[in-house]
N, C-alpha and C positions, 0 to 999 in steps of 0.2 A: 071190338077192334083194339081198344086200349089194352085188354088182357093179353092179346096175341103179341103186341109190341113189347109189353113188359116181359113176357116169357122169352121172347127173342133176345132182348137185351140181357136178361139173366143168363141165358144159354151162352151167348157170346162172351160175357164176363167170366163165366166158369171155364170155358175153353181157353181163354187168354190166361187166366190164372194157372191152369194146369200146364200150359206151355211154358210159362215163366218159371214155375216151380221145377219142372222137369229139366230145364236147362241151367238151373242155378248151380254154380260150382260148389263142390263139397269142400268144406273148410276143415280138412284133416290136418292137424299140426304135425310137422315133421321135426323130429329131434335131430339136429345136425351134430353128428358125432363121427369123426373119422374112423373110430373103432368099428362102426357099423359096416365099414368097407373091408374088414379084415379078410372076408372070403374072396376078395379080389386080389389080395396081395401077391399070391404066387403067379397069377396071370399077368399082373402088371410088371413084376420084377423078372419073370422068366420068359414071358411071351407065350405061355401055354394058353390053350383055349379057356375062356371063362366058364365057370360052373353056372348052373341055373340059379343057385343061391346068390352068386355074385351078381348076375344080371338083375335079379329081383331087388337086391340091396342098392344097386346102382340106380335103378329106376326110382326107388323110394327116396334116395338121397339126392336126386337131380336138383331140387330147389336149393341145395346146400353147396353145389359145385362152385359157384362164384366165390363164396367165402373160402373154400378150400384153395381155389386158385390164387386168392389174394394173400393167403398165409404162406410166408416164405419157407416154413418147414414142410409144407405139404405140396407146394407148387411143383416141385421137381417130380413128384409121383403122379399128380393129377394131369400134368401137362406133358408127360413123356410120350414118346411114340407108342410104346406098349399100352399105355392107358388109353390113348386115342383108339387103338385097335380094339381093345376090350370094349370100349363104349360103342364103337361101330358094330361089333359082333353082337352086342346086347340090344342094338337098336336105339341107343340113347345118343342124342346129339349134344356135344359139349357146348355150353353157352359161351357167348361172346360178352365178356364182362367189361 
């Protein structure tokens, strides 16, 4: 009886550990560089549709967008109506900072 209880406790602990590890966020560092967004420049300045590369970079740089919005040199581009359209077309919501 004790052996069955021990096996049950071990099994529950292993399942709990697997669930916790599978839901742990990945800690990939993002290098915040506005130059990474260069593939979006024509879409932002002209209103043309964003390329797949632009959308990929926008999604990658999403953690950096608040910093870009706070930078007076970048704010006008990141906060423009065209930039909002590009973000929407790429499925990226602009953060409220």
